C-alpha positions as CSV (number, residue, x, y, z in Angstrom):
1,M,33.7,9.8,18.6
2,A,33.0,9.9,14.8
3,T,30.5,8.7,12.3
4,A,30.9,5.2,11.1
5,T,32.0,4.5,7.6
6,T,30.3,1.6,5.8
7,G,31.5,-0.5,2.9
8,T,35.1,-0.5,4.1
9,R,35.9,-4.1,3.8
10,R,39.2,-4.8,2.0
11,A,38.9,-6.8,-1.2
12,D,42.1,-8.8,-0.9
13,R,41.8,-11.0,2.1
14,D,44.9,-13.0,1.1
15,A,47.4,-10.1,1.2
16,A,49.9,-10.0,4.0
17,G,49.6,-7.3,6.7
18,E,46.1,-6.0,6.8
19,L,45.4,-2.9,8.9
20,V,42.9,-4.0,11.5
21,V,40.4,-1.3,12.3
22,L,38.5,-1.9,15.6
23,H,35.1,-0.1,15.5
24,H,33.0,0.2,18.7
25,S,29.8,2.2,17.9
26,E,27.9,3.8,15.1
27,V,28.4,7.2,16.7
28,S,32.1,6.6,16.8
29,G,33.8,5.7,13.6
30,L,36.4,6.8,11.0
31,S,35.2,10.3,10.1
32,A,38.1,12.1,8.2
33,Y,40.1,8.9,8.4
34,G,37.6,7.1,6.2
35,P,38.6,8.8,2.9
36,A,42.3,8.6,4.0
37,L,42.0,4.8,4.2
38,T,39.7,4.2,1.1
39,E,41.3,6.8,-1.2
40,G,44.9,7.0,0.0
41,E,47.7,4.5,0.1
42,A,46.7,2.7,3.3
43,G,47.1,-0.8,1.8
44,P,44.8,-3.7,2.7
45,W,42.5,-3.0,5.7
46,H,39.4,-4.3,7.3
47,L,36.9,-2.8,9.8
48,Y,35.7,-5.1,12.6
49,R,32.5,-4.1,14.5
50,M,33.5,-5.3,17.9
51,A,30.2,-4.5,19.7
52,E,28.4,-6.6,17.1
53,G,30.4,-9.7,17.8
54,E,33.0,-9.5,15.0
55,R,36.5,-10.5,16.0
56,P,39.9,-9.6,14.6
57,P,42.3,-12.3,13.3
58,E,43.7,-14.7,15.8
59,D,46.9,-15.1,13.8
60,L,48.8,-11.9,14.4
61,D,51.2,-12.8,11.5
62,D,48.4,-11.7,9.2
63,V,48.2,-8.3,10.9
64,G,50.2,-5.3,9.7
65,G,48.8,-2.8,12.1
66,V,45.9,-1.9,14.3
67,L,43.7,1.3,14.4
68,V,41.5,1.4,17.6
69,L,38.7,3.9,17.2
70,G,36.8,5.8,19.9
71,G,33.4,4.9,21.3
72,V,30.6,6.1,23.6
73,M,31.1,3.3,26.1
74,S,33.3,3.4,29.2
75,A,36.6,1.5,29.6
76,V,36.5,2.1,33.4
77,D,34.8,-1.3,33.9
78,P,35.3,-3.4,30.8
79,G,33.5,-6.3,32.5
80,H,30.2,-4.6,31.5
81,H,30.9,-5.6,27.9
82,A,31.9,-9.2,27.1
83,W,33.4,-8.1,23.7
84,M,35.5,-5.5,25.5
85,A,37.2,-8.0,27.7
86,A,38.1,-10.1,24.7
87,E,39.4,-6.9,22.9
88,L,41.7,-6.1,25.9
89,R,43.2,-9.5,25.7
90,W,43.7,-9.3,21.9
91,L,45.3,-5.8,22.2
92,Q,47.7,-7.1,24.9
93,E,48.7,-9.9,22.6
94,A,49.2,-7.6,19.6
95,V,51.5,-5.3,21.5
96,A,53.4,-8.3,22.9
97,H,54.0,-9.4,19.3
98,E,55.2,-5.9,18.4
99,V,52.2,-5.2,16.1
100,P,52.0,-1.4,15.5
101,V,48.8,0.0,17.2
102,L,47.3,3.5,17.2
103,G,44.5,4.0,19.8
104,I,42.1,7.0,19.6
105,C,40.2,8.2,22.7
106,L,38.4,5.1,23.9
107,G,41.1,3.2,21.9
108,A,43.8,4.8,24.0
109,Q,41.9,3.9,27.2
110,L,41.5,0.3,26.1
111,L,45.3,0.1,25.4
112,A,46.1,1.5,28.8
113,A,43.7,-1.0,30.5
114,S,45.2,-3.9,28.5
115,L,48.8,-3.0,29.3
116,G,48.6,-2.3,33.1
117,G,47.5,1.3,33.2
118,E,44.5,2.7,35.0
119,V,41.4,4.4,33.5
120,V,39.1,6.5,35.8
121,P,36.2,8.9,35.3
122,R,37.2,12.6,35.3
123,D,35.7,15.0,37.8
124,V,34.7,17.2,34.9
125,P,34.6,16.0,31.3
126,Q,37.3,17.5,29.0
127,V,35.7,19.1,26.0
128,G,37.3,21.5,23.5
129,A,40.4,22.2,21.4
130,I,43.6,22.3,23.3
131,P,47.1,23.2,21.9
132,L,49.6,20.3,22.3
133,R,53.4,20.2,22.0
134,R,55.8,17.3,21.7
135,T,57.8,15.9,24.6
136,R,61.4,14.9,24.1
137,T,60.3,11.3,23.4
138,G,57.5,12.6,21.1
139,R,60.1,14.4,18.9
140,E,61.8,11.1,18.3
141,N,58.8,8.8,18.0
142,P,58.1,8.1,14.3
143,V,54.3,8.7,14.7
144,T,54.4,12.0,16.6
145,S,57.8,13.4,15.4
146,G,56.1,15.5,12.7
147,W,53.5,17.1,15.1
148,R,53.7,20.9,14.8
149,D,54.0,22.2,18.4
150,G,51.1,24.4,19.3
151,T,48.6,22.8,17.0
152,P,45.2,22.2,18.8
153,A,43.6,18.8,19.2
154,L,39.9,18.1,19.9
155,F,39.1,16.5,23.3
156,V,35.6,15.1,24.0
157,H,35.8,12.5,26.8
158,E,34.8,11.9,30.4
159,D,37.1,9.0,31.3
160,E,40.8,9.3,31.0
161,V,44.1,7.4,31.7
162,S,45.1,8.4,35.1
163,S,48.1,6.1,35.4
164,L,50.2,5.0,32.4
165,P,51.3,1.4,32.0
166,P,54.7,0.7,33.5
167,D,57.5,2.1,31.3
168,A,55.1,4.0,29.0
169,Q,56.3,7.4,27.9
170,P,54.3,10.6,27.2
171,L,54.6,11.8,23.6
172,L,52.6,15.0,23.7
173,E,51.7,17.4,26.5
174,G,49.1,20.1,27.1
175,G,45.9,20.5,29.1
176,D,45.5,18.7,32.4
177,G,46.0,15.1,31.5
178,I,48.2,12.9,29.3
179,P,47.1,13.6,25.7
180,A,49.4,11.0,24.0
181,W,51.8,8.3,25.1
182,R,53.6,5.2,23.8
183,F,54.3,1.7,25.1
184,G,56.3,-0.7,22.9
185,S,54.7,-0.8,19.5
186,A,51.6,1.1,20.6
187,V,50.8,4.8,20.4
188,A,47.8,6.2,22.2
189,V,46.1,9.6,21.8
190,Q,43.3,10.7,24.2
191,F,42.0,13.2,21.7
192,H,40.2,12.9,18.3
193,P,42.6,13.5,15.4
194,E,40.0,12.4,12.9
195,V,37.0,14.7,13.7
196,D,36.2,17.6,11.4
197,A,33.6,20.3,12.0
198,A,30.8,18.5,10.2
199,T,31.3,15.4,12.4
200,L,31.3,17.5,15.5
201,A,28.1,19.2,14.4
202,R,26.4,15.8,14.1
203,W,27.7,14.9,17.6
204,I,26.3,18.0,19.1
205,A,22.9,17.4,17.4
206,D,22.8,13.9,19.0
207,P,20.9,14.1,22.3
208,G,23.1,11.3,23.7
209,L,26.0,13.8,24.0
210,H,24.1,16.5,25.8
211,P,24.6,15.1,29.3
212,L,28.4,15.1,28.8
213,L,28.3,18.7,27.6
214,D,26.2,19.7,30.5
215,R,28.6,18.1,33.0
216,A,31.4,19.9,31.3
217,G,29.6,23.2,31.4
218,V,29.9,23.6,27.7
219,R,27.1,24.8,25.3
220,G,27.1,22.8,22.0
221,T,26.6,25.9,19.8
222,E,29.5,27.7,21.4
223,L,31.8,24.6,21.1
224,L,31.0,24.3,17.4
225,A,31.5,28.0,16.7
226,S,34.9,28.0,18.4
227,Y,36.0,24.7,16.7
228,R,35.1,25.6,13.1
229,P,38.1,27.9,12.5
230,Q,40.4,25.4,14.2
231,A,39.1,22.2,12.5
232,P,41.2,22.4,9.3
233,A,44.4,22.5,11.4
234,V,43.2,19.7,13.7
235,V,42.3,17.4,10.9
236,A,45.4,18.1,8.9
237,E,47.5,17.3,12.0
238,G,45.4,14.2,12.6
239,L,45.8,13.0,9.0
240,G,49.6,13.5,9.5
241,L,49.5,11.2,12.5
242,L,47.7,8.5,10.5
243,A,50.0,8.9,7.5
244,R,53.2,8.6,9.6
245,F,51.7,5.6,11.4
246,L,51.0,3.9,8.1
247,A,54.3,4.9,6.4
248,G,56.4,4.1,9.4
249,P,55.7,1.2,11.7
250,V,52.9,-0.3,9.7
251,A,54.9,-0.3,6.4
252,A,57.9,-1.7,8.2
253,R,55.8,-4.6,9.6
254,R,54.2,-5.3,6.3
255,G,57.7,-5.4,4.8
256,A,58.7,-8.0,7.4
257,L,55.6,-10.1,6.7
258,A,56.2,-9.9,2.9
259,T,59.8,-11.0,3.4
260,R,58.7,-14.0,5.4
261,R,56.3,-15.0,2.7
262,G,58.9,-14.3,0.0
263,A,61.8,-16.1,-1.7
264,L,64.1,-16.3,1.3
265,A,63.5,-19.3,3.6
266,T,62.8,-18.6,7.2
267,R,65.8,-19.1,9.5
268,R,64.8,-21.7,12.1
269,G,66.6,-21.1,15.4
270,T,70.1,-22.1,14.6
271,L,73.3,-20.5,13.3
272,A,73.5,-23.2,10.5
273,A,74.6,-21.4,7.4
274,R,72.4,-21.4,4.4
275,P,74.6,-21.5,1.3
276,G,73.0,-20.1,-1.8
277,A,70.1,-18.4,0.1
278,L,70.4,-15.4,-2.2
279,A,69.4,-16.2,-5.8
280,A,71.8,-15.3,-8.7
281,R,71.8,-11.6,-9.0
282,P,71.0,-10.6,-12.6
283,G,67.2,-10.3,-12.7
284,A,66.7,-13.0,-10.1
285,L,64.4,-11.1,-7.7
286,A,61.8,-8.5,-8.6
287,P,61.9,-5.4,-6.4
288,P,59.5,-5.9,-3.4
289,S,56.4,-3.7,-3.4
290,L,56.9,-3.0,0.4
291,P,60.1,-2.4,2.3
292,P,61.5,-5.7,3.5
293,G,62.9,-6.4,6.9
294,R,61.5,-6.5,10.4
295,P,59.8,-3.5,11.9
296,I,62.2,-0.8,13.2
297,V,62.1,-0.8,17.0
298,H,62.7,2.4,18.9
299,H,65.5,2.5,21.5
300,T,63.0,3.7,24.2
301,A,61.4,0.2,24.1
302,F,64.3,-1.1,26.3
303,D,65.4,-0.4,29.8
304,A,69.0,-0.7,30.9
305,E,68.3,-2.4,34.2
306,E,65.9,-4.9,32.7
307,L,68.5,-5.7,30.0
308,R,71.2,-6.1,32.8
309,E,69.0,-8.7,34.5
310,R,68.5,-10.6,31.2
311,L,72.2,-10.5,30.6
312,H,73.2,-11.7,34.0
313,A,70.7,-14.6,33.8
314,T,72.5,-15.8,30.7
315,G,76.0,-15.2,32.0
316,Q,77.0,-13.2,28.9
317,R,79.3,-10.3,28.9
318,V,79.1,-7.1,26.8
319,S,82.0,-5.3,25.1
320,V,81.6,-1.9,23.5
321,V,84.3,-1.5,20.8
322,L,85.3,1.9,19.3
323,P,87.6,1.7,16.3
324,A,89.4,5.1,16.3
325,R,91.9,7.0,14.3
326,N,92.7,10.6,15.3
327,E,89.5,11.1,17.3
328,A,91.0,12.7,20.4
329,A,88.4,15.5,20.2
330,T,85.4,13.2,20.7
331,V,86.6,9.8,22.1
332,G,87.1,11.0,25.6
333,D,83.5,12.2,26.0
334,I,82.1,9.0,24.5
335,V,84.1,6.8,26.8
336,T,83.3,9.0,29.9
337,T,79.5,9.0,29.1
338,L,79.3,5.3,28.6
339,R,81.5,4.4,31.6
340,E,79.5,6.6,34.0
341,S,76.1,5.6,32.7
342,L,76.4,1.9,31.7
343,V,79.5,0.6,33.5
344,D,79.5,2.4,36.9
345,R,75.8,3.1,37.4
346,V,74.0,0.2,35.8
347,G,76.6,-2.5,35.2
348,L,75.3,-3.3,31.8
349,V,78.6,-3.0,30.0
350,D,81.6,-5.1,31.1
351,E,84.3,-3.7,28.7
352,L,84.9,-0.4,26.9
353,L,87.6,-1.2,24.3
354,V,89.2,1.4,22.0
355,V,91.1,0.1,19.0
356,D,93.7,2.8,18.2
357,A,94.6,2.7,14.5
358,D,97.9,4.5,14.6
359,S,96.5,7.8,15.7
360,E,98.7,10.9,15.7
361,D,96.7,13.1,18.0
362,G,96.8,11.2,21.3
363,T,93.5,9.3,20.8
364,G,94.7,6.3,22.8
365,E,95.9,8.4,25.7
366,V,92.6,10.4,25.9
367,A,90.6,7.2,25.8
368,G,92.7,5.6,28.5
369,R,92.4,8.5,30.8
370,A,88.6,8.4,30.3
371,G,88.5,4.8,31.5
372,A,88.7,2.7,28.3
373,R,90.9,-0.3,27.7
374,V,93.1,0.7,24.8
375,V,94.8,-1.6,22.3
376,R,96.8,-0.6,19.4
377,Q,95.6,-2.1,16.2
378,R,99.0,-3.2,14.9
379,E,99.7,-5.0,18.2
380,V,96.6,-7.3,18.0
381,L,97.5,-10.5,16.1
382,P,100.8,-8.8,15.1
383,H,102.0,-11.8,13.1
384,L,99.2,-11.0,10.6
385,G,100.3,-7.5,10.0
386,T,97.9,-4.6,9.7
387,V,96.4,-2.2,7.1
388,S,94.5,1.0,7.4
389,G,90.7,0.9,7.4
390,K,87.7,0.7,9.7
391,G,86.9,-2.9,9.0
392,E,90.5,-3.9,9.9
393,A,90.0,-2.1,13.3
394,M,86.7,-3.9,13.8
395,W,88.3,-7.3,13.1
396,K,91.2,-6.6,15.4
397,G,88.7,-5.4,18.0
398,L,86.8,-8.7,17.7
399,A,90.0,-10.6,18.4
400,A,90.9,-8.4,21.4
401,A,87.5,-8.0,23.0
402,E,86.3,-10.3,25.8
403,G,82.5,-10.0,25.4
404,D,80.0,-12.5,24.1
405,L,77.9,-9.6,22.7
406,L,79.8,-6.8,20.9
407,V,78.6,-3.2,20.3
408,Y,80.5,-1.3,17.7
409,L,80.3,2.5,17.9
410,D,82.0,5.1,15.8
411,A,84.4,7.3,17.8
412,D,83.3,10.6,16.3
413,I,79.8,10.7,17.6
414,V,79.0,14.2,19.0
415,D,75.6,13.5,20.6
416,I,76.5,10.2,22.3
417,G,74.2,8.8,25.0
418,P,73.4,5.5,26.7
419,R,70.6,4.9,24.1
420,F,73.2,3.9,21.6
421,V,74.2,0.8,23.6
422,I,70.8,0.1,25.3
423,G,68.9,0.3,22.0
424,L,71.3,-1.9,20.1
425,L,71.5,-4.6,22.8
426,G,67.8,-4.7,23.4
427,P,66.7,-7.0,20.5
428,L,69.7,-9.3,21.0
429,L,68.6,-9.9,24.6
430,H,64.9,-10.2,23.8
431,D,64.9,-12.4,20.7
432,P,67.4,-15.3,20.2
433,D,66.7,-15.2,16.5
434,V,68.2,-11.7,16.1
435,L,71.9,-12.0,15.3
436,L,72.8,-8.4,14.5
437,T,71.2,-5.0,15.2
438,K,71.7,-2.0,13.0
439,A,71.3,1.6,14.0
440,V,69.0,4.0,12.1
441,Y,68.7,7.7,12.9
442,D,68.2,11.2,11.5
443,R,71.4,12.5,9.8
444,P,71.8,16.3,10.2
445,L,74.3,17.9,7.9
446,A,76.8,20.7,8.8
447,D,76.6,23.3,5.9
448,R,78.4,26.6,6.0
449,G,78.6,26.6,9.8
450,Q,74.9,25.7,10.2
451,L,73.4,22.4,11.1
452,R,70.6,21.3,8.7
453,D,68.1,18.7,10.0
454,S,68.8,16.4,7.1
455,G,71.3,15.9,4.3
456,G,73.8,13.6,6.0
457,G,74.5,10.1,4.7
458,R,75.4,11.2,1.2
459,V,77.1,8.0,0.1
460,T,74.1,6.0,1.4
461,E,71.6,8.0,-0.6
462,L,73.6,8.4,-3.8
463,L,75.2,4.9,-4.0
464,A,74.4,2.3,-1.3
465,R,70.6,2.6,-1.3
466,P,70.1,2.5,-5.1
467,A,72.7,-0.3,-5.5
468,L,71.0,-2.5,-2.8
469,A,67.6,-1.8,-4.3
470,L,68.9,-3.0,-7.7
471,W,71.2,-5.9,-6.8
472,F,70.1,-6.9,-3.3
473,P,66.4,-6.0,-3.0
474,E,65.9,-8.1,0.1
475,L,68.1,-5.5,1.9
476,A,66.3,-2.5,0.4
477,G,64.3,-1.9,3.6
478,L,67.4,-1.0,5.6
479,A,67.1,2.7,6.5
480,Q,70.9,3.2,7.2
481,P,72.8,0.4,5.6
482,L,76.2,2.1,6.2
483,S,75.6,3.1,9.8
484,G,78.6,2.4,11.9
485,E,76.7,1.5,15.0
486,I,75.9,-2.2,15.3
487,A,75.6,-4.9,17.9
488,A,76.0,-8.6,17.3
489,R,76.7,-12.0,18.8
490,R,80.3,-13.1,18.9
491,S,79.2,-16.5,17.5
492,L,78.0,-14.7,14.4
493,L,80.9,-12.3,14.0
494,E,83.5,-15.0,14.1
495,Q,81.9,-16.7,11.1
496,L,82.0,-13.6,8.9
497,P,84.8,-12.2,6.7
498,F,85.6,-8.5,7.5
499,V,86.1,-6.2,4.6
500,Q,89.1,-4.1,5.8
501,G,87.9,-0.7,4.8
502,Y,84.7,1.4,4.5
503,G,82.7,-1.4,2.8
504,V,82.7,-3.5,6.0
505,E,79.1,-2.6,7.0
506,V,77.4,-3.4,3.7
507,A,79.4,-6.6,3.2
508,M,78.4,-7.8,6.6
509,L,74.7,-7.2,5.8
510,I,74.9,-9.1,2.5
511,D,76.8,-12.0,4.1
512,I,74.3,-12.3,7.0
513,A,71.3,-12.2,4.6
514,D,73.0,-14.9,2.5
515,R,73.7,-17.2,5.3
516,F,70.9,-16.6,7.8
517,G,68.2,-14.5,6.1
518,T,67.2,-10.9,6.6
519,E,65.1,-11.8,9.6
520,A,68.4,-12.2,11.6
521,I,68.9,-8.4,11.3
522,R,66.9,-5.9,13.4
523,Q,67.0,-2.2,12.9
524,V,66.9,0.1,16.0
525,D,65.9,3.8,15.8
526,L,68.4,5.8,17.9
527,G,66.8,9.2,17.1
528,R,69.5,11.5,15.9
529,R,73.2,11.1,15.2
530,T,75.6,14.0,14.6
531,H,79.2,13.7,13.6
532,D,81.9,15.4,11.5
533,H,81.3,15.0,7.7
534,Q,83.9,14.2,5.1
535,E,84.7,16.5,2.2
536,L,83.4,15.5,-1.2
537,P,86.7,14.0,-2.6
538,A,87.0,11.7,0.4
539,L,83.4,10.6,-0.1
540,G,84.2,9.8,-3.7
541,R,87.0,7.4,-2.6
542,M,84.6,5.9,-0.1
543,A,82.0,5.3,-2.8
544,A,84.7,3.8,-5.1
545,E,85.6,1.2,-2.4
546,L,81.9,0.5,-1.6
547,L,81.2,0.0,-5.3
548,Q,84.0,-2.6,-5.5
549,V,82.5,-4.5,-2.5
550,L,79.0,-4.4,-3.9
551,T,80.0,-5.7,-7.3
552,A,82.2,-8.4,-5.9
553,R,79.4,-9.7,-3.6
554,R,77.0,-9.5,-6.5
555,G,79.1,-11.8,-8.5
556,D,80.0,-14.5,-6.0
557,P,79.2,-13.7,-2.3
558,H,81.5,-16.5,-1.2
559,A,84.6,-15.5,-3.1
560,A,87.5,-13.7,-1.3
561,L,87.5,-10.0,-2.0
562,A,90.6,-8.5,-3.6
563,S,90.1,-5.6,-5.9
564,E,91.6,-2.2,-6.7
565,L,90.9,0.7,-9.0
566,T,92.4,4.1,-9.8
567,L,90.1,7.0,-9.2
568,W,91.0,10.2,-11.0
569,Q,89.7,13.2,-9.1
570,P,89.9,16.9,-10.2
571,A,91.7,19.6,-8.3
572,R,93.4,22.9,-8.9
573,D,97.1,23.2,-8.4
574,E,98.9,26.2,-6.9
575,T,98.8,28.0,-10.3
576,G,95.0,27.6,-10.5
577,A,95.2,25.0,-13.3
578,L,92.7,22.2,-13.2
579,T,94.4,18.8,-12.9
580,L,93.3,15.2,-12.3
581,S,95.0,13.4,-9.5
582,P,95.1,9.6,-9.3
583,H,94.0,7.8,-6.1
584,L,94.4,4.0,-5.8
585,V,91.4,2.6,-4.0
586,T,91.7,-1.0,-2.8
587,A,89.1,-3.4,-1.3
588,S,90.2,-6.5,0.5
589,E,89.1,-8.5,3.5
590,R,90.1,-10.6,6.5
591,P,88.9,-14.2,6.7
592,P,86.5,-15.2,9.4
593,L,88.3,-14.9,12.8
594,R,87.5,-18.5,13.8
595,E,89.5,-19.7,10.8
596,V,92.5,-17.8,12.2
597,L,92.1,-18.6,15.8
598,H,91.0,-22.2,15.3
599,P,92.3,-23.4,11.9
600,G,90.7,-26.6,10.8
601,A,87.9,-26.4,13.3
602,H,85.4,-24.7,11.0
603,G,83.1,-26.8,8.9
């Protein structure tokens, strides 16, 4: 419940990605969310009065997100309201199209009813402020991740979701029900994050609320007195929910819609290359006002057994490839975890392949004992020789792997789990237009023996992200452009050149965007990723290689890469004198594998 806000119609009806606000009654409206939408940076939005016959857009490609408000009516029997049945169908379609949705109280119940859950009357209405804390999934969800555990939320309702939709997951816990949950692109909260003390006072003064309070055994004056000191924290947390919803999934979807309407032509269902899809670099594209790219999908949107059924129906095989050099400390745990969970238990993965790049610590032996198939990098296509570098190991891994879908994982991941493979495979098996998936995650940083929640990904933040924003703005919406965890179709990978070193990831993204458009790339949120971090001089050499790749692709994305530079780095010698040591940093690439395996067959 909340008071309705009037005059909230957005002015620009032609802008992509409006926030659709579904309003249900004059008693129940925006409250504290009104100023947040009208005075903040919510972007284009429009309020639809559902009970008065207004209807949201039929074309979901015009919708950037949905905010479903509360209401005084019941969702137990939606047939009592003709508009409610239509709204249920529309919400179901919106979630099916991965439109971000945030449902509040009645809005949460309508989401549940539309997605296969069950809404029932409570024996006793739930009224009052109840402290909530995040579940494990809630800590990873972009909307609830910032919730401060122990903060109260205001509940005023007599119906509730008794059974969640299949595969839905609780996000918050506290009280005797399910206060918040997610399903696909939807987040539902049974409480009122938008209600301040003044709004609650108006509710209590409304005779229509008195029967509910009587059934709950609550006196309105006592409820208001207890809520006033808690209201600032409740509203602040509620505004945080809305802000994260708008800045996260809604902004990502708006970016996707802006990209589709932008300069890059839409890829239309084939792997036909698109020469010249990226305009000439200097000043060709203005930086986009919204992050480009499709919405980031969370790994929890996918189920391993459901993916296995899709996989078997297509007859495709999955190879997980781990390029590794001197990773004996971690590679065994990675292989064991994936073998037990995804090979033995579920049957989703057909092959665990470790490409050993001349390790000196027994990496190959450890991986083999854990159950991986191990190949030595120099023994794959030996007539072509070998060089050091991650991209070289990935290219040799592509040649050695047997799968139709390949998942590349780094071999130094500390907090490995099945989600790395399940999340990356999901979009490939659900959407034939997706050619490559890219991991995004939080990057904690080890600092003086302690783990800080953020600070990792230093080369990304200091070089890769600014360079992409300047030279390749269509890729500026990638949260982790250098992440080593990807999945892709073999049919794509065999068409791409592989930079042999550290620049392989960013070169691959540029090449895919050039040939197939950014809509062929899907980002997947894997939550958190911890690994050993490089010392600063090593990061400097990585950055030097990456800079060579970026500048080469900026000039002519189709020219073969062959570059080198001498990087002078300071260090103190054994006498304490400061000297500069030269380091030769090279950047080169392998040709597309199909040109090597089938010379003359490519077009």
